[in-house]
VONU-689537 format. One record per residue: residue number from 1; residue in three letters; x, y, z of N, C-alpha, C, CB in turn. Coordinates in Angstrom, 1 decimal. Atoms other than C-alpha are relative to their C-alpha. Glycine has a CB too. Example, Ala and Ser with C-alpha at 12.3 -4.5 7.8 and 13.67 -1.06 7.14 Angstrom:
   seq   type      n_X      n_Y      n_Z     ca_X     ca_Y     ca_Z      c_X      c_Y      c_Z     cb_X     cb_Y     cb_Z
     1    ALA      0.9     -1.2      0.0     12.3     -4.5      7.8      0.9      1.2      0.0     -1.0      0.0      1.2
     2    SER     -0.9     -1.1      0.0     13.7     -1.1      7.1     -0.8      1.1      0.8      0.4      0.5     -1.4
END
This chain:
   seq   type      n_X      n_Y      n_Z     ca_X     ca_Y     ca_Z      c_X      c_Y      c_Z     cb_X     cb_Y     cb_Z
     1    MET      1.0      0.8     -0.7     29.2     -2.3    -10.7      0.3     -0.6      1.2     -0.4     -0.8     -0.9
     2    SER     -0.6      0.6     -1.2     29.0     -3.5     -7.5      0.0     -1.7      0.2     -0.9      0.5      1.2
     3    ARG      0.1      1.8      0.2     29.7     -7.2     -6.5     -1.2     -0.6      0.2      0.9     -0.8      1.0
     4    PHE      1.4      0.3     -0.1     26.1     -7.7     -5.6     -0.6     -0.1     -1.1     -0.7      0.7      0.7
     5    LEU      0.4      0.3      1.5     25.0     -6.8     -9.0      0.8     -0.7     -0.8     -0.3      1.2     -0.6
     6    LYS     -0.8      0.8      0.6     27.8     -8.7    -10.5     -0.6     -1.4      0.1      1.4      0.1      0.4
     7    LYS      0.1      1.4     -0.2     26.9    -11.9     -8.9     -1.5     -0.5     -0.3      0.4     -0.3      1.4
     8    TYR      1.3      0.5      0.3     23.1    -11.7     -9.5     -0.7      0.7     -1.4     -0.9      0.4      1.2
     9    PHE      0.1     -0.5      1.5     23.2     -9.8    -13.1     -0.8     -1.0     -0.6      1.4      0.3     -0.8
    10    LYS      1.0      1.4      1.1     22.0    -13.1    -14.9     -1.2     -0.1      0.8      0.9     -2.1     -0.1
    11    TYR      1.4      0.5     -0.2     19.2    -13.8    -13.0     -1.1      1.2     -0.2     -0.1     -0.6      1.4
    12    PHE      0.9     -1.3      0.5     17.8    -10.0    -13.6      0.1     -0.1     -1.6      0.6      1.6      0.6
    13    LEU     -0.1      0.3      1.3     18.8    -10.6    -17.1     -0.8     -1.2     -0.5      1.3     -0.1     -0.4
    14    LEU      1.3      1.3      0.3     16.4    -13.8    -17.4     -1.3      0.7      0.4      0.2     -1.5      1.2
    15    LEU      1.2     -0.5     -0.4     13.8    -11.7    -15.8     -0.4      1.1     -1.3      0.3      0.8      1.6
    16    GLY      0.5     -0.6      1.1     14.2     -9.2    -18.8     -0.2     -0.8     -1.1      0.6      0.9     -0.3
    17    ILE      0.2      0.9      1.2     14.0    -11.9    -21.3     -1.4     -0.7      0.2      1.3     -1.1     -0.1
    18    LEU      1.4      0.5     -0.3     11.2    -13.5    -19.7     -1.2      1.2     -0.2      0.0     -0.5      1.5
    19    ASN      1.2     -1.3      0.3      9.0     -9.9    -19.9      0.2     -0.2     -1.5      0.3      2.0      0.8
    20    ILE      0.1      0.0      1.6     10.0     -9.9    -23.7     -0.7     -1.3     -0.4      1.6      0.2     -0.9
    21    ILE      0.9      1.3      0.3      8.8    -13.4    -24.2     -1.3      0.1      0.1      0.4     -1.2      0.9
    22    LEU      1.3     -0.3      0.1      5.6    -12.7    -22.2     -0.7      1.2     -0.8     -0.2      0.2      1.3
    23    LEU      1.0     -1.1      0.8      4.6     -9.6    -24.2      0.1     -0.5     -1.2      0.4      1.7     -0.1
    24    THR      0.3      0.2      1.4      5.4    -11.0    -27.4     -0.7     -1.2     -0.2      1.0      0.0     -0.8
    25    LEU      1.4      0.9      0.0      3.4    -14.1    -26.6     -1.3      0.6      0.0     -0.1     -0.8      1.0
    26    GLY      0.9     -0.9      0.0      0.7    -11.8    -25.6     -0.4      0.7     -1.5      0.5      0.9      1.1
    27    LEU     -0.1     -0.8      1.4      1.0     -9.8    -28.8     -1.0     -1.4     -0.8      2.0      0.5     -0.7
    28    ALA      0.1      1.0      0.9      1.1    -13.2    -30.8     -1.4     -0.8      0.4      1.3     -0.9      0.0
    29    ILE      1.2      0.4     -0.1     -2.2    -14.7    -28.8     -1.0      1.0     -0.3     -0.1     -0.4      1.1
    30    LYS      0.9     -0.9      0.4     -4.0    -11.6    -29.4     -0.5      0.1     -1.5      0.4      1.1      0.5
    31    LEU      0.1     -0.2      1.5     -3.6    -11.4    -33.1     -0.6     -1.5     -0.6      1.8      0.5     -0.7
    32    ILE      0.8      1.3      0.2     -4.2    -15.2    -33.4     -1.0     -0.5      0.1      0.2     -0.6      0.5
    33    PHE      0.9      0.7     -0.5     -6.6    -16.3    -31.4     -1.1      1.3      0.0      0.4     -0.7      1.4
    34    LYS      0.7     -1.1     -0.1     -8.4    -12.8    -31.4     -0.8      0.0      1.2     -0.9      0.2     -1.1
    35    ILE      0.7      0.0     -1.0     -8.8    -12.7    -28.1      0.1      1.5      0.7      0.3     -1.1      0.8
    36    ASN      0.2     -1.3     -0.4    -10.0     -9.5    -26.1      1.2      0.4      0.9     -1.3      0.1      0.6
    37    ILE     -1.4     -0.2     -1.0     -6.4     -8.4    -24.5      0.3      1.3     -0.8      1.5     -1.4     -0.2
    38    VAL     -0.5     -1.3      0.2     -5.6     -4.7    -24.6      1.5      0.0      0.2     -0.8      1.0      0.9
    39    PHE     -1.7      0.1     -0.4     -1.7     -4.8    -25.1      0.5      1.2      1.2      1.1      0.5     -1.5
    40    GLY     -0.4     -0.9     -0.9     -1.4     -1.5    -23.2      0.2     -0.5      1.6     -1.0      1.1     -0.1
    41    ASP      0.3      0.6     -1.3     -2.9     -3.3    -20.2      1.0     -1.1      0.1     -1.4     -0.6      0.1
    42    LEU     -0.9      1.3     -0.3     -0.5     -6.5    -20.7      1.4      0.7      0.2     -0.1     -1.2     -1.4
    43    ALA     -1.5     -1.0     -0.6      2.5     -3.9    -20.5     -0.2      0.3      1.0      0.5      1.4     -0.6
    44    VAL      0.0     -0.3     -1.0      1.4     -2.5    -17.7      0.0     -0.9      1.1     -0.6      0.6      0.0
    45    GLN     -0.3      1.0     -1.0      1.0     -5.6    -15.7      1.1     -0.6     -0.1     -0.8     -0.9      0.1
    46    THR     -1.4      0.8      0.5      4.1     -7.1    -17.1      0.9      0.9      0.9      0.5      0.0     -2.0
    47    LEU     -0.9     -0.8     -0.7      5.8     -4.2    -16.0     -0.3      0.1      1.6      0.0      1.2     -0.6
    48    ILE      0.1     -0.1     -1.3      4.4     -4.0    -12.3      0.3     -1.6      0.4     -1.4      0.7      0.5
    49    PHE     -0.5      1.7     -0.3      4.7     -8.0    -11.8      1.7     -0.1      0.0     -0.8     -1.2     -1.4
    50    SER     -1.5      0.2      0.3      8.4     -7.6    -13.3      0.7      0.9      1.1      0.4      0.5     -1.6
    51    LEU     -0.5     -0.5     -1.4      9.0     -4.9    -10.6     -0.3     -0.6      1.3     -0.4      1.4      0.2
    52    ILE      0.3      0.7     -1.2      7.4     -6.7     -7.7      0.8     -1.4     -0.2     -1.5     -0.1      0.2
    53    THR     -1.0      1.2     -0.1      9.4    -10.0     -8.7      1.6      0.6      0.0     -0.1     -1.1     -1.5
    54    LEU     -1.5     -0.8     -0.3     12.8     -7.1     -8.9      0.1     -0.1      1.3      0.3      1.6     -0.4
    55    ILE     -0.1     -0.2     -1.5     12.0     -6.3     -5.2      0.0     -1.2      0.7     -1.0      0.9      0.6
    56    THR     -0.3      1.1     -0.7     11.6     -9.6     -4.1      1.4     -0.5     -0.2     -1.0     -0.9     -0.3
    57    LEU     -1.3      0.7      0.1     14.8    -11.2     -5.7      0.9      0.8      0.4      0.4     -0.5     -1.3
    58    THR     -0.8     -0.9     -0.7     16.5     -8.1     -4.4      0.2     -0.2      1.4     -0.6      1.1     -0.2
    59    VAL      0.0      0.2     -1.6     15.5     -8.7     -0.7      0.5     -1.1      0.0     -1.4      0.0      0.8
    60    PHE     -0.5      1.0     -0.3     16.2    -12.2     -1.3      1.4     -0.4      0.2     -0.5     -0.6     -0.7
    61    PHE     -1.5     -0.1      0.5     19.8    -12.0     -2.9      0.8      0.9      1.2      0.0      0.8     -1.5
    62    LYS     -0.5     -0.6     -1.0     20.4     -9.5      0.0      0.1     -0.9      1.2     -0.7      1.1      0.2
    63    GLY     -0.1      0.7     -0.8     19.8    -11.9      2.5      0.9     -1.1      0.0     -0.9     -0.2      0.2
    64    GLN     -1.1      1.1      0.3     22.0    -14.4      0.9      1.4      0.5      0.4     -0.1     -0.3     -1.5
    65    THR     -1.4     -0.8     -0.1     25.0    -12.0      1.5      0.0     -0.2      1.7     -0.1      1.9     -0.6
    66    LYS      0.4     -0.2     -1.1     23.8    -12.2      5.3      0.8     -1.0      0.9     -1.4      0.0      0.0
    67    GLU     -0.5      1.3     -0.3     25.1    -14.8      7.8     -1.3     -0.6      0.3      1.0     -0.1      1.2
    68    ALA      0.8      1.1      0.0     23.3    -17.7      8.5     -1.6      0.2      0.8      0.9     -1.2      0.6
    69    ASP      1.1     -0.3     -1.0     20.9    -16.5     11.3     -1.1      0.6     -0.7      0.5      1.0      1.1
    70    SER      0.9     -0.9      0.4     19.4    -14.0      9.7     -0.8     -0.3     -1.9      0.9      1.5      0.1
    71    ARG      0.6      0.6      1.8     18.8    -15.8      5.6     -1.4     -0.5      0.2      0.9     -1.6     -0.9
    72    THR      1.4      0.6      0.1     15.7    -17.5      6.7     -1.1      1.5      0.1     -0.4     -1.5      1.5
    73    PHE      1.1     -1.3     -0.7     14.3    -14.1      8.2     -0.2      0.7     -1.4      0.8      1.3      1.5
    74    TYR     -0.1     -0.6      1.1     15.3    -12.7      4.8     -0.9     -0.7     -1.3      1.4      0.1     -0.3
    75    VAL      0.9      0.6      0.9     13.5    -15.5      2.6     -1.4      0.6      0.4      0.1     -1.6      0.1
    76    LEU      1.2     -0.1     -0.5     10.6    -15.1      4.6     -0.7      1.3     -0.3      0.0     -0.2      1.3
    77    VAL      0.3     -1.4      0.3     10.4    -11.3      4.0      0.1      0.0     -1.5      0.9      1.1      0.8
    78    ALA      0.4     -0.1      1.4     10.7    -11.5      0.3     -0.9     -1.1     -0.7      1.2      0.1     -0.8
    79    ILE      1.1      0.5      0.4      8.2    -14.1      0.0     -1.3      0.7      0.4      0.0     -1.2      0.3
    80    SER      1.2     -1.1     -0.8      5.6    -12.1      2.3     -0.2      1.1     -0.9      0.5      0.8      1.6
    81    LEU      0.2     -1.1      0.9      6.5     -9.1      0.5     -0.6      0.0     -1.4      1.2      0.5     -0.1
    82    LYS      0.2      0.3      1.3      6.0    -10.6     -3.0     -1.7     -0.2      0.1      0.9     -1.3     -0.5
    83    PHE      1.1      0.3      0.0      2.6    -11.9     -1.9     -1.0      1.4      0.3     -0.2     -1.2      0.8
    84    LEU      0.7     -0.9     -0.1      1.5     -8.7     -0.3     -0.2      1.2     -1.1      0.3      0.4      1.0
    85    LEU     -0.2     -0.9      1.4      2.6     -6.4     -3.3     -0.9     -0.3     -0.7      1.2     -0.1     -0.8
    86    GLU      1.0      0.4      1.4      0.5     -8.6     -5.9     -1.2      0.1      0.6      0.2     -1.5     -0.8
    87    MET      1.6      0.0     -0.2     -2.7     -8.7     -3.5     -0.4      1.8     -0.3     -0.4     -0.7      2.1
    88    ILE      0.3     -1.6      0.0     -2.3     -4.7     -3.3     -0.2      0.3     -1.7      1.5      1.0      0.8
    89    PHE      0.4      0.0      1.3     -2.0     -5.1     -7.0     -1.3      0.0     -0.8      0.5     -0.7     -0.5
    90    ALA      1.2      0.6      0.3     -4.8     -7.1     -7.6     -1.1      1.0      0.5     -0.2     -1.4      0.8
    91    LEU      1.2     -0.8     -0.3     -7.1     -4.9     -5.5     -0.1      1.3     -0.6     -0.2      0.2      1.4
    92    PHE      0.0     -1.1      0.8     -5.9     -1.9     -7.3     -0.5      0.0     -1.3      1.2      0.3     -0.1
    93    TRP      0.6      0.4      1.3     -6.3     -3.4    -10.6     -1.3     -0.4     -0.4      0.6     -0.8     -0.5
    94    PHE      1.1      0.6      0.0     -9.5     -5.2    -10.1     -1.2      1.0      0.4      0.2     -1.2      0.9
    95    LEU      1.1     -0.7     -0.6    -11.4     -2.6     -8.1      0.1      1.4     -0.1     -0.1     -0.3      1.4
    96    VAL     -0.1     -1.2      0.4     -9.7      0.7     -8.5     -0.3      0.5     -1.6      1.2      0.3      0.4
    97    VAL     -0.3     -0.3      1.6     -9.0      0.8    -12.2     -1.1     -0.6     -1.0      1.5     -0.8     -0.3
    98    LYS      1.2      0.4      0.5    -12.2     -1.6    -12.7      0.7     -0.8     -1.4     -1.1      1.4     -0.2
    99    LYS      0.0      0.3      1.2    -10.3     -3.5    -15.5     -0.1     -1.8      0.2      1.4      0.6     -0.8
   100    CYS      0.5      1.2     -0.4    -12.6     -6.8    -15.0     -0.3     -0.9     -1.1     -0.9      0.1      0.7
   101    TYR      0.3      0.8      1.1    -12.7     -7.8    -18.5      0.4     -1.3     -0.2      0.3      0.5     -1.0
   102    ASN     -0.5      1.0      0.3    -12.2    -11.3    -19.6      1.7     -0.3     -0.1     -0.7     -0.2     -1.0
   103    GLY     -1.3     -0.2      0.6     -9.0    -10.5    -21.3      1.0      0.6      1.2     -0.3      1.1     -1.3
   104    ALA     -0.9      0.2     -0.9     -7.6     -8.9    -18.3      0.2     -0.7      1.3      0.2      1.0      0.3
   105    VAL      0.0      0.8     -1.3     -8.3    -11.1    -15.6      1.2     -1.3     -0.5     -1.9     -0.7      0.5
   106    LEU     -0.9      0.8      0.5     -6.6    -13.8    -18.0      1.6      0.0      0.1     -0.3      0.2     -1.3
   107    THR     -1.5     -0.7      0.2     -3.3    -11.6    -18.6      0.5      0.1      1.6     -0.1      1.8     -0.9
   108    PHE     -0.2     -0.3     -1.7     -3.5    -11.0    -14.6      0.7     -1.3      0.5     -1.6      0.2      0.9
   109    PHE     -0.3      1.1     -0.5     -3.4    -14.6    -13.8      1.2     -0.9     -0.6     -1.1     -0.6      0.0
   110    VAL     -0.8      0.9      0.9     -1.1    -16.0    -16.5      1.2      0.9      0.5     -0.3      0.0     -1.8
   111    LEU     -1.3     -0.5     -0.4      1.9    -13.2    -15.5      0.0     -0.2      1.5      0.3      1.7     -0.5
   112    TYR     -0.1      0.2     -1.4      0.9    -13.8    -12.0      1.1     -1.8      0.1     -1.9     -0.1      0.8
   113    LEU     -0.5      1.5     -0.1      1.7    -17.6    -12.4      1.7     -0.3     -0.5     -1.1     -1.0     -1.1
   114    SER     -1.4      0.1      0.7      4.7    -17.1    -14.7      1.0      0.5      0.8      0.0      0.7     -1.3
   115    LEU     -0.9     -0.7     -0.7      6.4    -14.6    -12.7      0.6     -0.4      1.4     -0.5      1.2      0.1
   116    THR     -0.4      0.8     -1.3      6.1    -16.1     -9.3      0.5     -1.3     -0.2     -1.0     -0.2      0.9
   117    SER     -0.9      1.2      0.1      7.0    -19.4    -10.7      1.7      0.3     -0.6     -0.9     -1.2     -1.2
   118    PHE     -1.2     -0.3      0.2     10.0    -17.8    -12.2      0.8      0.4      1.2      0.0      0.8     -0.9
   119    SER     -0.8     -0.2     -1.3     11.1    -16.2     -8.7      0.2     -0.8      0.8     -0.4      0.9      0.7
   120    ILE     -0.3      1.0     -0.6     10.5    -19.2     -7.0      1.0     -1.4     -0.3     -1.2     -0.3      0.2
   121    PHE     -0.9      0.8      0.6     12.5    -21.2     -9.3      1.9      0.6      0.5     -0.5      0.0     -1.9
   122    ILE     -1.0     -0.7     -0.1     15.3    -18.8     -9.0      0.6     -0.3      1.6     -0.3      1.4     -0.4
   123    MET     -0.3      0.1     -1.3     15.2    -18.9     -5.3      0.3     -1.5      0.5     -1.1      0.7      0.7
   124    LEU     -0.3      1.6     -0.5     15.0    -22.9     -4.8      1.3     -0.3     -0.9     -1.6     -1.3     -0.5
   125    LYS     -1.5      0.0      0.5     18.0    -22.8     -7.3      1.6      0.6      1.1     -0.1      1.1     -1.5
   126    THR     -0.9     -0.7     -0.9     20.1    -20.6     -5.3     -0.1     -0.9      1.6     -0.6      1.8      0.2
   127    LEU      0.4      0.9     -1.5     18.8    -22.4     -1.6      0.6     -1.2     -0.2     -1.7     -0.3      0.2
   128    LYS     -0.6      1.4     -0.1     20.0    -25.5     -3.2      1.4      0.1     -0.1     -0.5     -0.8     -1.1
   129    ASN     -1.3     -0.3     -0.1     23.4    -24.2     -3.6      0.5      0.5      1.3      0.2      0.9     -0.9
   130    LYS     -0.5     -0.6     -1.5     23.6    -22.2     -0.3     -1.3     -0.4      0.8      0.3      1.9      0.2
   131    ALA      1.3      0.5     -0.9     21.2    -23.9      2.5     -0.1      1.3      0.7      0.1     -1.6      1.1
   132    LEU      0.5     -0.9     -1.2     19.4    -21.7      5.0      0.9     -0.2      1.1     -1.5     -0.4      0.5
END
């Protein structure tokens, strides 16, 4: 395993644990509250949001290994890339695939909020230890 992966493996592992928790909570909410959530849609959304978060964190962590001048650029690229990829996914999910029922919209925004909060928390924690 490369030095880069060893250093940031714990964050990628936390992302995997968060995905398992989100899928479990989604299934539990579906069964307990009888909300119209298709588990396959939830799994696809979780996978895509996780891939976007993984790409964002990889770009961000790569920037942390660079010199101080380019760190800010990598942070901005990571955040902009995350926003752009999520907007493309929203466009595709709601307009092309036409998943516009209440459960799909609810899961989309819950996953968006939770995984965006996760990535922001990791970025802020890393920047607290290593400033731009």
